[in-house]
Phi, psi and omega in degrees: 000133177247143180233129177247130179246138177251112181256011183307319184291348181252004181285333176279168181268003181192166179284159173286124184249155176286170184301319181302309182287329177294317175298319178299318178297320178296320178297316180297322179297318177294318178301320178297318178298319178293321181295325181293340181289341187283290357283135179240164173283143181304314182296323179297315178296316181299317179293320181300323182260007177077029182237029184297329184296341181282341183248009185266354181194174184284339184218112178300314182295321181291330182264354182285142176266077184234137173279098186291347177276350182259112181301325179292323178294317177298318180297316178299316180298314178298318179298322178296317180295315181296320178298319178296318179296315178299318178300317180293320179296323175296318179297320178298316178303314179293321181293323181297334179298334180265002181255156174286125182300136180067014173287169180300317180296318180297314181298318181294318179294318178296317180299316180295318179294323179295321178296314179297317179296323179295319178296316179301317183289323186280332189252349188234151169242135180255134180218185180297332181267014180099180181287151174216158181291138176288148173277140180085182183241130178294144175301139181053042181300133174286122183244358179209126176285341182275333180221086184298343179275349181295141181228160174294154175202169176212156178273138181233131178282134176268125181250128180277182186296341179270358181087011181269135177285124185255315184199169174253142175229155181268133179234125177296140178281132178241147177264000000 
């Protein structure tokens, strides 16, 4: 008996998340950077800036009271998240003015803010009616704030010349 195991799904440091939860992870990362400047507790900083809901559970989308079948409700929810992210990025800009440029604290805060800004740019389009999710997947889309090198992938069956399925191989998804 032969056994084949596919461990591809565990090589990354986190699951592939949807835009809502990915933005929430980016927001939490910025909040952690801000908390380290104190040192303050993460929840205290989150409450102070009105972002406590991002640190209260494992999934922002899962704990949200949103009618996911209603496009307007989804749009409002997304707009709230984007407004919170924009507010934090503004706060980072102001906070950096009080830090020594290129210090460890400054670099960490900048790195967290860059990840959040990248998620906003890759997944959203901004218009007169507010932000909306982009159609399609950005090339080299960031799918994890914890492991920026992680990429999308899918399993592909290899078919030999007789039409027999032989093995599965992992293929990176390209846009």
